[in-house]
N, CA, C and O of each residue as an XYZ file, in Angstrom:
840
protein
N       0.523     -0.965      0.285
C      -0.342     -0.223     -0.456
C       1.053      1.331      0.208
O       1.949      1.236      1.047
N       0.758      2.154     -0.366
C       1.230      3.232     -1.056
C       1.351      4.216      0.290
O       0.310      4.634      0.796
N       2.699      4.590      0.879
C       2.369      5.430      2.172
C       2.255      6.948      1.806
O       2.872      7.499      0.894
N       1.353      7.542      2.679
C       1.331      9.080      2.573
C       2.803      9.918      3.394
O       2.925     10.207      4.584
N       3.337     10.043      2.767
C       4.758     11.036      3.849
C       4.100     12.242      4.370
O       4.594     12.721      5.391
N       2.928     12.901      3.781
C       3.049     13.901      4.430
C       1.759     13.313      5.794
O       1.180     14.333      6.167
N       1.326     12.337      6.394
C       0.230     12.049      7.467
C       1.370     12.018      8.767
O       2.568     11.733      8.764
N       0.662     12.342      9.613
C       1.216     12.845     10.894
C       2.018     11.304     11.020
O       1.710     10.337     10.324
N       2.951     11.303     11.910
C       3.549      9.441     12.197
C       2.479      9.159     13.166
O       1.967      9.971     13.938
N       2.080      7.348     12.974
C       0.847      7.466     13.539
C       1.496      6.602     15.098
O       0.932      6.593     16.192
N       2.711      5.992     14.766
C       3.111      5.720     16.189
C       3.644      6.705     17.135
O       3.612      6.235     18.272
N       4.169      8.011     17.094
C       4.094      8.673     17.312
C       2.643      9.089     18.141
O       2.465      9.127     19.359
N       2.023      9.278     17.434
C       0.855      9.946     17.414
C      -0.433      8.852     18.624
O      -1.369      9.353     19.247
N      -0.121      7.632     18.625
C      -0.829      6.874     19.648
C      -0.423      6.928     20.858
O      -1.104      6.968     21.882
N       1.264      6.929     20.677
C       2.256      6.795     21.817
C       1.572      7.867     22.701
O       1.102      7.530     23.788
N       1.481      9.561     22.130
C       0.819     10.677     22.777
C      -0.597     10.093     23.687
O      -0.710     10.021     24.910
N      -1.504      9.753     22.722
C      -2.284      9.647     23.157
C      -2.807      8.780     24.222
O      -3.683      9.093     25.028
N      -1.962      7.263     24.119
C      -1.842      6.424     25.195
C      -1.352      6.800     26.498
O      -1.443      6.059     27.478
N      -0.669      8.315     26.517
C      -0.059      8.803     27.927
C      -1.063     10.115     27.758
O      -0.617     11.077     28.383
N      -2.163     10.358     27.149
C      -2.973     11.727     27.683
C      -3.605     11.977     29.065
O      -3.945     11.096     29.855
N      -3.680     12.923     29.189
C      -4.178     13.478     30.616
C      -4.918     14.784     30.730
O      -5.021     15.571     31.671
N      -5.490     14.792     29.288
C      -5.911     16.454     28.951
C      -7.023     16.445     30.136
O      -7.178     17.298     31.010
N      -7.714     15.312     29.937
C      -8.949     15.503     30.983
C      -9.069     15.689     32.368
O      -9.996     16.243     32.960
N      -8.013     15.160     32.858
C      -7.491     15.267     34.178
C      -6.832     16.625     34.754
O      -7.043     17.108     35.867
N      -5.792     17.245     33.510
C      -5.035     17.951     34.353
C      -5.437     19.235     33.245
O      -4.647     20.161     33.426
N      -6.382     19.528     32.219
C      -6.698     20.740     31.635
C      -7.983     20.050     30.806
O      -7.947     19.637     29.648
N      -9.223     20.040     31.795
C     -10.444     19.859     31.703
C     -11.606     20.846     30.890
O     -11.541     22.075     30.892
N     -12.242     20.376     30.481
C     -13.175     21.592     29.485
C     -14.315     21.224     30.312
O     -15.271     21.716     29.711
N     -14.682     20.732     31.182
C     -15.553     21.184     32.517
C     -14.745     19.798     33.689
O     -13.567     19.442     33.703
N     -15.977     19.262     34.600
C     -15.282     18.369     35.405
C     -14.160     17.807     35.186
O     -13.941     17.312     34.080
N     -13.066     17.763     36.361
C     -12.659     16.092     35.492
C     -12.261     15.262     35.841
O     -11.999     15.162     37.039
N     -12.008     14.203     34.908
C     -12.224     12.756     34.861
C     -11.795     12.418     36.342
O     -10.779     12.847     36.889
N     -12.950     11.390     37.028
C     -13.077     11.011     38.184
C     -12.365     10.086     39.055
O     -12.449      9.806     40.251
N     -11.251      9.493     37.570
C     -10.311      8.636     38.130
C      -9.731      8.137     36.928
O     -10.378      8.239     35.886
N      -8.230      7.439     36.925
C      -7.152      7.643     36.483
C      -7.641      7.534     34.742
O      -8.575      6.864     34.299
N      -7.008      8.118     34.228
C      -7.396      7.745     32.599
C      -6.243      6.627     32.295
O      -5.074      6.413     32.616
N      -7.484      5.917     31.310
C      -6.651      4.259     30.435
C      -7.205      4.665     29.126
O      -8.363      4.254     29.047
N      -6.788      5.401     27.918
C      -7.149      5.584     26.903
C      -7.169      4.084     25.920
O      -6.277      3.236     25.894
N      -7.980      4.076     25.439
C      -7.930      2.485     24.656
C      -8.282      3.195     23.234
O      -9.181      4.011     23.033
N      -7.420      2.719     22.378
C      -6.912      2.583     20.943
C      -6.499      1.528     20.498
O      -5.768      0.686     21.019
N      -7.243      1.588     18.944
C      -5.957      0.323     18.180
C      -5.873      0.867     16.924
O      -6.929      1.130     16.349
N      -4.428      1.172     16.181
C      -4.476      1.426     15.209
C      -3.071      1.227     14.254
O      -1.925      1.450     14.644
N      -3.365      0.874     13.259
C      -2.319      0.927     12.005
C      -2.119      1.488     11.023
O      -3.113      2.140     10.702
N      -0.818      1.638      9.929
C      -0.951      2.382      8.870
C      -1.309      1.064      7.788
O      -1.103      1.379      6.616
N      -1.853     -0.479      8.004
C      -2.808     -1.038      6.870
C      -4.183     -1.283      7.370
O      -4.943     -1.835      6.575
N      -4.488     -1.076      8.153
C      -5.709     -1.209      8.170
C      -6.527     -0.300      7.409
O      -6.246      0.898      7.466
N      -7.752     -0.788      6.519
C      -8.817     -0.306      5.672
C      -9.930     -0.254      6.019
O     -10.734      0.326      5.289
N     -10.427     -0.929      7.436
C     -11.388     -0.576      8.274
C     -11.443     -0.296      9.408
O     -10.769     -0.905     10.239
N     -12.456      0.936      9.803
C     -12.013      1.681     11.343
C     -13.893      1.741     11.653
O     -14.918      2.214     11.161
N     -13.365      0.800     12.955
C     -14.553      1.337     13.855
C     -14.946      2.362     14.742
O     -14.660      2.226     15.932
N     -15.498      3.271     14.397
C     -15.541      4.432     15.650
C     -16.747      4.554     16.697
O     -17.693      5.338     16.774
N     -16.350      3.508     17.441
C     -17.686      4.038     18.623
C     -17.934      5.064     19.644
O     -17.720      6.234     19.327
N     -18.392      4.765     20.929
C     -18.655      5.829     21.789
C     -17.336      6.164     23.069
O     -16.585      7.121     22.879
N     -17.227      5.563     23.930
C     -16.489      5.453     24.656
C     -16.537      4.133     25.503
O     -17.572      3.512     25.749
N     -14.821      3.669     26.065
C     -15.040      2.314     26.681
C     -16.115      2.677     28.039
O     -16.495      3.718     28.573
N     -16.400      0.969     28.292
C     -17.478      0.960     29.741
C     -16.321      0.413     30.648
O     -15.099      0.504     30.532
N     -17.118     -0.187     31.589
C     -16.123     -0.219     33.100
C     -15.707     -1.642     32.522
O     -14.514     -1.824     32.769
N     -16.258     -2.693     31.854
C     -15.105     -3.555     31.522
C     -14.168     -3.680     30.651
O     -13.440     -4.669     30.558
N     -14.108     -2.448     29.784
C     -13.140     -2.327     28.855
C     -11.884     -1.440     29.437
O     -10.698     -1.448     29.108
N     -12.718     -0.533     30.609
C     -11.820      0.344     31.400
C     -11.085     -0.748     32.127
O     -10.091     -0.542     32.824
N     -11.413     -1.445     32.005
C     -10.506     -2.666     33.250
C      -9.583     -3.527     32.549
O      -8.553     -3.857     33.138
N      -9.806     -3.943     31.365
C      -9.125     -5.027     30.374
C      -8.250     -4.561     29.716
O      -7.250     -5.188     29.367
N      -8.668     -2.539     29.251
C      -7.809     -2.350     28.254
C      -8.381     -2.655     26.832
O      -7.978     -2.105     25.807
N      -9.285     -3.516     26.886
C      -9.370     -4.486     25.492
C     -10.597     -3.571     24.521
O     -11.505     -3.331     25.317
N     -10.870     -3.130     23.484
C     -11.978     -2.483     23.297
C     -13.004     -3.730     22.865
O     -12.770     -4.805     22.313
N     -14.128     -3.182     23.310
C     -15.650     -4.018     22.796
C     -15.444     -5.623     23.562
O     -15.798     -6.646     22.976
N     -14.919     -5.638     24.729
C     -14.621     -6.637     25.488
C     -15.436     -6.967     26.304
O     -15.044     -7.228     27.441
N     -16.966     -7.066     25.941
C     -17.923     -7.032     26.868
C     -19.075     -7.980     25.823
O     -18.664     -8.565     24.821
N     -20.367     -8.005     26.198
C     -21.618     -8.619     25.288
C     -21.641     -7.518     24.217
O     -21.496     -7.954     23.075
N     -21.793     -6.167     24.331
C     -22.112     -5.080     22.841
C     -20.829     -5.507     22.010
O     -20.845     -5.185     20.822
N     -19.660     -6.229     22.510
C     -18.698     -6.502     21.961
C     -18.960     -7.764     20.665
O     -18.785     -7.780     19.447
N     -19.446     -8.708     21.641
C     -19.820     -9.916     21.153
C     -21.031    -10.044     19.828
O     -21.151    -10.862     18.916
N     -21.764     -8.921     20.193
C     -22.623     -8.764     19.093
C     -22.014     -7.841     17.658
O     -22.220     -7.893     16.445
N     -21.332     -7.165     18.398
C     -21.001     -6.137     17.168
C     -20.008     -7.091     15.867
O     -19.822     -6.919     14.663
N     -19.545     -8.122     16.875
C     -18.458     -9.191     15.676
C     -19.045    -10.261     15.241
O     -18.380    -11.096     14.628
N     -20.300    -10.433     15.455
C     -21.624    -11.282     15.007
C     -22.162    -10.063     13.898
O     -22.244    -10.461     12.736
N     -22.468     -8.878     14.102
C     -23.008     -8.146     12.873
C     -21.710     -7.895     11.723
O     -21.812     -7.611     10.530
N     -20.640     -8.081     12.435
C     -19.500     -7.933     11.070
C     -19.134     -8.775     10.487
O     -18.360     -8.652      9.538
N     -19.725    -10.150     11.018
C     -19.631    -11.499     10.956
C     -17.701    -11.782     10.718
O     -17.260    -12.045      9.599
N     -16.832    -11.671     11.885
C     -15.747    -11.984     11.965
C     -15.686    -12.506     13.435
O     -16.583    -12.422     14.274
N     -14.581    -13.004     13.562
C     -14.171    -13.781     14.798
C     -13.040    -12.946     15.841
O     -12.318    -11.991     15.558
N     -13.147    -13.498     16.808
C     -12.292    -12.191     17.976
C     -10.983    -12.067     16.745
O     -10.996    -11.151     15.923
N     -10.090    -12.929     16.766
C      -8.328    -13.160     15.909
C      -8.935    -12.006     14.984
O      -8.380    -10.976     15.369
N      -9.683    -11.743     14.101
C      -9.753    -11.376     13.241
C     -10.359     -9.655     13.293
O     -10.214     -8.913     12.322
N     -11.085     -9.175     14.672
C     -11.453     -8.132     15.336
C     -10.510     -7.500     15.676
O     -10.239     -6.385     15.229
N      -9.558     -8.399     16.915
C      -8.404     -7.579     17.527
C      -6.875     -7.466     16.227
O      -5.756     -6.955     16.293
N      -7.380     -7.987     15.509
C      -6.392     -7.910     14.594
C      -5.987     -6.458     13.786
O      -6.406     -6.057     12.701
N      -5.031     -5.833     14.708
C      -4.711     -4.049     14.336
C      -4.021     -3.953     13.080
O      -3.885     -2.816     12.629
N      -3.649     -4.729     12.553
C      -3.313     -4.936     11.037
C      -4.696     -4.911     10.190
O      -4.752     -4.143      9.230
N      -5.444     -5.454     10.403
C      -6.884     -4.898      9.394
C      -7.899     -4.173      9.546
O      -8.695     -3.845      8.666
N      -7.934     -3.678     11.504
C      -9.035     -3.143     11.639
C      -8.660     -1.920     12.819
O      -7.852     -2.299     13.666
N      -8.969     -1.044     12.908
C      -8.829     -0.297     13.889
C      -9.823      0.420     14.321
O     -10.733      0.912     13.654
N      -9.590      0.493     15.769
C     -10.749      0.976     16.633
C     -10.717      2.294     17.373
O     -10.062      2.375     18.412
N     -11.413      3.372     16.881
C     -11.200      4.822     17.232
C     -12.195      5.062     18.159
O     -13.184      5.486     17.561
N     -12.368      4.989     19.273
C     -13.629      5.667     20.084
C     -13.923      7.449     20.062
O     -13.157      8.404     19.933
N     -15.150      7.356     20.221
C     -14.777      9.338     20.502
C     -14.434      9.612     21.678
O     -13.956     10.742     21.784
N     -14.484      9.079     22.514
C     -13.936      9.119     23.705
C     -12.682      7.737     24.158
O     -12.868      6.523     24.069
N     -11.579      8.384     24.585
C     -10.518      7.201     24.859
C     -10.657      6.741     25.824
O     -10.225      5.588     25.842
N     -11.216      7.179     27.029
C     -11.034      6.546     28.698
C     -12.886      6.168     28.534
O     -13.877      6.278     27.812
N     -12.337      5.646     29.875
C     -13.947      5.492     30.709
C     -14.500      6.824     30.952
O     -13.637      7.353     31.653
N     -15.439      7.668     30.776
C     -16.393      8.696     31.012
C     -16.421      8.930     32.347
O     -16.007      9.985     32.828
N     -17.194      7.408     33.449
C     -17.729      7.290     34.565
C     -19.262      7.198     34.091
O     -19.692      7.200     32.938
N     -19.861      7.130     35.124
C     -21.246      6.788     35.120
C     -22.234      7.942     35.672
O     -21.720      8.706     36.489
N     -23.762      8.198     35.288
C     -24.566      8.849     35.752
C     -25.093      8.878     36.744
O     -24.878      7.765     37.222
N     -26.003      9.742     37.807
C     -26.742      9.051     39.066
C     -27.571      7.757     38.820
O     -27.921      7.201     39.861
N     -27.966      7.150     37.635
C     -28.597      6.270     37.383
C     -27.316      4.811     37.090
O     -27.560      3.605     37.124
N     -26.275      5.348     36.875
C     -25.497      4.346     36.817
C     -25.079      3.704     35.540
O     -24.322      2.733     35.558
N     -25.721      4.402     33.998
C     -25.516      4.956     33.154
C     -23.987      5.547     32.526
O     -23.332      6.446     33.054
N     -23.757      5.091     31.761
C     -22.539      5.665     30.933
C     -22.340      6.862     30.525
O     -22.684      7.155     29.380
N     -21.612      8.028     31.551
C     -21.544      9.382     30.756
C     -21.397      9.400     29.206
O     -20.931      8.368     28.723
N     -21.721     10.411     28.346
C     -21.048     10.811     27.279
C     -19.720     10.745     26.979
O     -19.093     11.152     27.958
N     -18.977     10.418     26.069
C     -17.635     10.672     25.509
C     -17.042     12.016     26.363
O     -17.718     12.916     26.862
N     -15.752     11.887     26.370
C     -15.439     13.317     26.944
C     -14.897     13.787     25.792
O     -14.278     13.132     24.954
N     -15.301     15.627     25.772
C     -14.709     15.856     24.659
C     -13.843     16.374     24.553
O     -13.604     17.117     23.601
N     -12.951     16.112     25.668
C     -11.290     16.396     25.006
C     -10.468     15.815     24.080
O      -9.632     16.323     23.332
N     -10.942     14.280     24.285
C     -10.785     13.298     22.887
C     -10.583     14.314     21.715
O      -9.525     14.825     21.348
N     -11.890     14.496     21.195
C     -12.110     14.690     19.557
C     -11.608     16.302     19.482
O     -10.932     16.614     18.501
N     -11.754     16.787     19.956
C     -11.049     18.276     20.220
C      -9.462     18.003     20.064
O      -8.839     18.648     19.220
N      -8.893     17.176     20.768
C      -7.624     17.475     20.838
C      -6.750     16.195     19.532
O      -5.732     16.546     18.935
N      -7.069     15.492     19.422
C      -6.879     14.353     19.019
C      -7.399     13.247     17.945
O      -6.859     12.163     17.721
N      -8.662     13.808     17.284
C      -9.285     12.911     16.211
C      -8.925     13.462     14.968
O      -8.433     12.561     14.288
N      -8.943     14.418     14.424
C      -8.486     15.120     13.534
C      -7.096     14.487     12.987
O      -7.239     13.806     11.972
N      -5.585     14.614     13.563
C      -4.718     14.244     13.525
C      -4.631     12.801     13.475
O      -3.661     12.370     12.851
N      -5.319     12.060     13.922
C      -5.282     10.290     14.010
C      -6.155     10.367     12.870
O      -5.680      9.629     12.006
N      -6.756     10.679     12.639
C      -7.355      9.890     11.219
C      -6.742     10.729      9.802
O      -7.101     10.352      8.687
N      -5.999     11.638      9.934
C      -5.283     12.409      9.300
C      -3.989     11.171      8.873
O      -3.444     10.735      7.858
N      -3.959     11.046      9.811
C      -2.569      9.439     10.105
C      -2.922      8.243      9.815
O      -2.332      7.206     10.116
N      -4.344      8.425      8.948
C      -4.519      6.890      8.551
C      -5.102      7.136      7.579
O      -6.270      6.762      7.467
N      -4.414      7.897      6.500
C      -5.156      7.894      5.104
C      -5.786      6.635      4.475
O      -6.844      6.772      3.860
N      -5.243      5.475      4.577
C      -5.727      4.007      4.224
C      -6.869      3.661      4.411
O      -7.242      2.623      3.865
N      -7.498      4.176      4.977
C      -8.709      3.513      5.921
C     -10.393      3.766      4.850
O     -11.328      4.505      5.159
N     -10.341      3.358      4.278
C     -11.608      3.272      3.327
C     -13.355      3.001      3.504
O     -14.300      2.989      2.715
N     -13.173      2.770      5.192
C     -14.720      2.604      5.266
C     -14.353      2.893      7.105
O     -13.664      2.240      7.889
N     -14.982      3.871      7.247
C     -15.607      3.858      9.233
C     -17.041      3.493      9.511
O     -17.963      4.140      9.013
N     -17.213      2.565     10.223
C     -18.553      2.362     10.270
C     -18.742      3.024     11.932
O     -18.332      2.477     12.956
N     -19.462      4.313     11.846
C     -19.875      5.251     12.833
C     -21.263      4.639     13.418
O     -22.316      4.319     12.865
N     -20.739      4.607     15.024
C     -21.725      3.348     15.509
C     -22.088      4.522     17.286
O     -21.395      4.636     18.297
N     -23.149      5.019     16.996
C     -23.886      5.685     17.749
C     -23.938      7.217     17.119
O     -23.368      7.628     16.108
N     -24.607      7.773     17.832
C     -24.979      9.862     18.140
C     -23.719     10.286     17.695
O     -23.582     10.938     16.660
N     -22.599      9.881     18.572
C     -21.347     11.115     18.706
C     -20.385     10.506     17.571
O     -19.575     11.237     17.001
N     -20.474      9.477     17.340
C     -19.558      9.128     16.162
C     -20.251      9.490     15.019
O     -19.562      9.596     14.004
N     -21.375      9.694     14.929
C     -21.981     10.110     13.796
C     -21.677     11.418     13.453
O     -21.126     11.854     12.442
N     -22.157     12.043     14.538
C     -21.890     13.650     14.845
C     -20.550     14.068     14.490
O     -20.427     15.132     13.883
N     -19.536     13.385     14.780
C     -18.264     14.060     14.431
C     -18.009     13.677     13.382
O     -16.912     14.187     13.154
N     -18.470     12.715     11.995
C     -17.939     12.134     10.609
C     -19.083     12.420     10.146
O     -19.093     11.963      9.003
N     -20.044     12.904     10.361
C     -21.219     13.404      9.416
C     -21.412     15.422      9.619
O     -21.651     16.355      8.853
N     -21.179     15.288     10.863
C     -21.063     16.944     10.808
C     -22.820     17.174     10.250
O     -23.757     16.378     10.308
N     -22.777     18.295      9.829
C     -24.274     18.816      8.993
C     -24.833     18.046      8.627
O     -26.032     17.822      8.794
N     -23.969     17.406      7.974
C     -25.178     16.518      7.077
C     -25.249     15.075      8.056
O     -24.713     14.166      7.421
N     -25.763     14.586      9.441
C     -26.039     13.919     10.209
C     -27.569     14.145     10.197
O     -28.086     15.261     10.216
N     -28.240     12.971     10.164
C     -29.831     13.515      9.914
C     -30.675     13.777     11.712
O     -30.069     13.711     12.782
N     -31.501     13.937     11.611
C     -32.152     14.632     12.889
C     -32.086     13.967     14.083
O     -32.013     14.466     15.206
N     -32.114     12.819     13.777
C     -32.081     11.404     14.923
C     -31.437     10.128     14.282
O     -31.435      9.776     13.103
N     -30.771      9.405     15.628
C     -29.547      8.408     14.903
C     -30.537      7.120     14.218
O     -30.086      6.068     13.767
N     -31.713      7.439     14.266
C     -32.700      6.259     13.461
C     -32.934      6.794     12.366
O     -32.923      6.195     11.290
N     -33.144      7.841     12.507
C     -33.172      8.635     10.820
C     -31.636      8.423     10.140
O     -31.481      7.662      9.184
N     -30.700      9.061     10.646
C     -29.248      8.573     10.359
C     -28.835      6.846      9.652
O     -28.087      6.517      8.732
N     -29.611      6.138     10.470
C     -28.842      4.716      9.968
C     -29.641      4.562      9.346
O     -29.201      3.936      8.382
N     -31.079      4.805      9.184
C     -32.043      4.674      8.241
C     -31.680      5.047      6.835
O     -32.150      4.351      5.935
N     -30.821      6.164      6.503
C     -30.501      6.414      5.421
C     -29.072      5.609      4.633
O     -28.755      5.757      3.453
N     -28.490      4.907      5.463
C     -27.241      4.483      5.583
C     -26.910      3.852      3.885
O     -25.731      3.660      3.588
N     -28.090      3.538      2.766
C     -27.815      3.705      2.041
C     -26.985      4.682      1.306
O     -25.942      4.366      0.733
N     -27.578      6.126      1.343
C     -27.319      7.373      0.590
C     -25.740      7.979      1.167
O     -24.779      8.418      0.536
N     -25.932      7.811      2.416
C     -24.767      7.944      3.326
C     -23.347      6.817      2.572
O     -22.276      7.257      2.155
N     -23.671      5.676      2.581
C     -22.801      4.681      2.302
C     -22.081      4.909      0.789
O     -20.952      4.548      0.459
N     -23.429      5.865     -0.304
C     -22.704      5.958     -1.492
C     -22.016      7.683     -1.641
O     -21.446      7.991     -2.687
N     -22.103      8.327     -0.913
C     -21.631      9.542     -0.687
C     -20.064      9.281     -0.913
O     -19.311      8.426     -0.447
N     -19.785     10.752     -2.150
C     -18.135     10.774     -2.748
C     -17.571     11.411     -1.335
O     -17.579     12.640     -1.267
N     -16.962     10.485      0.069
C     -16.290     11.549      0.753
C     -15.329     10.024      1.295
O     -15.738      8.865      1.225
N     -13.690     10.595      1.936
C     -12.605      9.892      1.843
C     -12.829      9.867      3.359
O     -13.168     10.837      4.037
N     -12.601      8.676      3.776
C     -12.995      7.552      4.006
C     -14.906      7.360      3.877
O     -15.818      8.026      4.367
N     -14.899      6.191      3.025
C     -16.675      6.101      3.333
C     -16.953      5.966      4.480
O     -16.065      5.846      5.324
N     -18.598      5.949      4.877
C     -19.084      6.016      5.996
C     -20.007      5.053      5.886
O     -20.382      4.768      4.749
N     -20.579      4.338      7.040
C     -21.701      3.205      7.206
C     -21.911      3.575      8.730
O     -21.094      3.237      9.586
N     -23.474      4.551      9.115
C     -23.801      4.768     10.350
C     -24.389      3.251     11.165
O     -25.307      2.640     10.617
N     -23.895      2.807     12.258
C     -24.620      1.999     12.945
C     -25.122      2.541     14.084
O     -24.877      3.680     14.480
N     -25.865      1.691     14.650
C     -26.639      1.909     15.755
C     -25.600      1.052     16.905
O     -24.822      0.251     16.387
N     -25.563      1.173     18.243
C     -24.767      0.585     19.241
C     -24.876     -0.462     19.758
O     -25.582     -0.363     20.762
N     -24.458     -1.640     19.549
C     -24.859     -3.036     19.782
C     -25.298     -3.196     21.117
O     -25.500     -4.341     21.522
N     -25.445     -2.402     21.727
C     -25.714     -2.178     23.490
C     -27.264     -3.193     23.743
O     -28.231     -2.793     23.095
N     -27.469     -4.336     24.564
C     -28.889     -4.708     25.073
C     -29.946     -3.568     24.654
O     -30.973     -3.670     23.983
N     -29.489     -2.700     25.134
C     -30.157     -1.615     25.423
C     -30.957     -1.390     24.162
O     -32.150     -1.111     24.281
N     -30.463     -1.476     23.086
C     -31.032     -1.219     21.459
C     -31.715     -2.514     21.349
O     -31.958     -2.615     20.146
N     -32.106     -3.436     21.876
C     -32.926     -4.649     21.510
C     -34.270     -3.851     21.263
O     -34.662     -4.021     20.108
N     -34.952     -3.165     21.893
C     -35.983     -2.484     21.283
C     -36.231     -2.300     19.835
O     -36.980     -2.707     18.946
N     -35.063     -1.343     20.060
C     -34.750     -0.126     18.518
C     -34.850     -1.474     17.040
O     -35.585     -1.402     16.055
N     -33.732     -2.718     17.417
C     -33.386     -3.978     16.547
C     -35.077     -4.345     16.294
O     -35.424     -4.350     15.113
N     -35.917     -4.586     17.115
C     -36.625     -5.458     17.359
C     -38.346     -4.290     16.036
O     -39.308     -4.746     15.418
N     -37.848     -2.854     16.224
C     -38.545     -2.342     15.657
C     -38.335     -2.288     14.189
O     -39.311     -2.267     13.438
N     -37.028     -2.263     13.701
C     -36.497     -1.915     12.945
C     -35.698     -3.513     11.820
O     -34.575     -3.607     11.324
N     -36.716     -4.369     11.795
C     -35.959     -5.630     10.890
C     -35.367     -5.369      9.790
O     -34.499     -6.146      9.390
N     -35.730     -4.132      9.000
C     -34.517     -3.811      7.677
C     -33.353     -3.941      8.144
O     -32.646     -4.524      7.321
N     -32.800     -3.673      9.092
C     -31.654     -3.366      9.832
C     -30.573     -5.118      9.465
O     -29.631     -5.456      8.747
N     -31.380     -5.673     10.365
C     -30.440     -7.242     10.085
C     -30.913     -7.723      8.721
O     -30.209     -8.594      8.209
N     -32.217     -7.220      7.889
C     -32.585     -7.890      6.224
C     -31.564     -7.271      5.336
O     -31.019     -7.810      4.373
N     -31.380     -6.082      5.784
C     -30.998     -5.373      4.380
C     -29.548     -4.649      4.640
O     -28.628     -4.743      3.827
N     -29.447     -3.879      5.929
C     -28.198     -3.550      6.650
C     -26.668     -4.100      6.354
O     -25.604     -3.763      5.836
N     -27.357     -5.257      7.094
C     -25.785     -6.718      7.898
C     -25.418     -7.329      6.934
O     -24.324     -7.890      7.007
N     -26.295     -7.440      5.570
C     -25.507     -8.296      4.643
C     -24.593     -7.598      3.715
O     -23.714     -8.279      3.187
N     -24.688     -6.107      3.391
C     -24.091     -5.312      3.208
C     -22.989     -4.754      3.843
O     -22.113     -4.148      3.225
N     -22.985     -4.935      5.113
C     -21.901     -4.339      6.024
C     -21.087     -5.769      6.332
O     -20.351     -5.472      7.273
N     -20.889     -6.986      6.045
C     -20.618     -8.275      6.134
C     -19.906     -8.340      4.792
O     -18.769     -8.709      4.498
N     -20.689     -7.977      4.229
C     -19.538     -7.855      2.839
C     -18.199     -6.895      2.518
O     -17.136     -7.184      1.970
N     -18.704     -5.595      3.101
C     -17.657     -4.766      3.271
C     -16.847     -5.227      3.925
O     -15.733     -5.414      3.436
N     -17.148     -5.610      5.398
C     -16.059     -6.062      5.972
C     -15.456     -7.088      5.694
O     -14.403     -7.270      6.304
N     -15.825     -7.959      4.845
C     -15.046     -9.205      4.264
C     -14.005     -8.829      3.683
O     -12.892     -9.160      4.091
N     -14.189     -8.089      2.655
C     -13.532     -7.632      1.738
C     -12.253     -6.537      2.048
O     -11.261     -6.383      1.336
N     -12.628     -5.696      3.549
C     -11.532     -4.716      3.698
C     -10.663     -5.718      4.670
O      -9.498     -5.433      4.951
N     -11.175     -6.678      5.071
C     -10.370     -7.330      6.016
C      -9.289     -8.646      5.244
O      -8.119     -8.998      5.396
N      -9.970     -8.902      4.732
C      -9.068    -10.697      3.526
C      -7.774     -9.670      3.738
O      -6.668     -9.968      3.285
């Protein structure tokens, strides 16, 4: 694969991200309440990138992205095994928030920390010119990657997946809901997701990770 000499040095950038303490030392709002543990996986050969929300408690403990039931469902959606999913040479995983953001009063995860996208994401994606397809999982990833082109709701955005995937952008983009059990009702109400979107998703994933 042709190397882009103008792209930032990926190794240096990943080292800086994994040592990042901005949300503790220079936060945009309330500081992160626990020790940061940035979780990110990328390489200069991966042509597929998963962009999700932020690590949960289990991922914060293990340091392995999607190391939970949501990850099992996501791997089923993609049609890949764990070895392929965690092969950095074939698949990058770049959440909107690199660290577990903490929980709200009801025990749900807080939104991704805003410091991550503000300080890192533009540079990180510039260092990955070979990525051909981004899977934007959830509203935060879709807001970043689509900007003003995002539809009014997540449901409308995902429902318009054909047009979004066909648009002339680099990398191409495919919006997905979060694979959490909290979205079981959404999946039941939208059977087209499994019937129509997943076959296309699996075909793209097989091509890009072959």
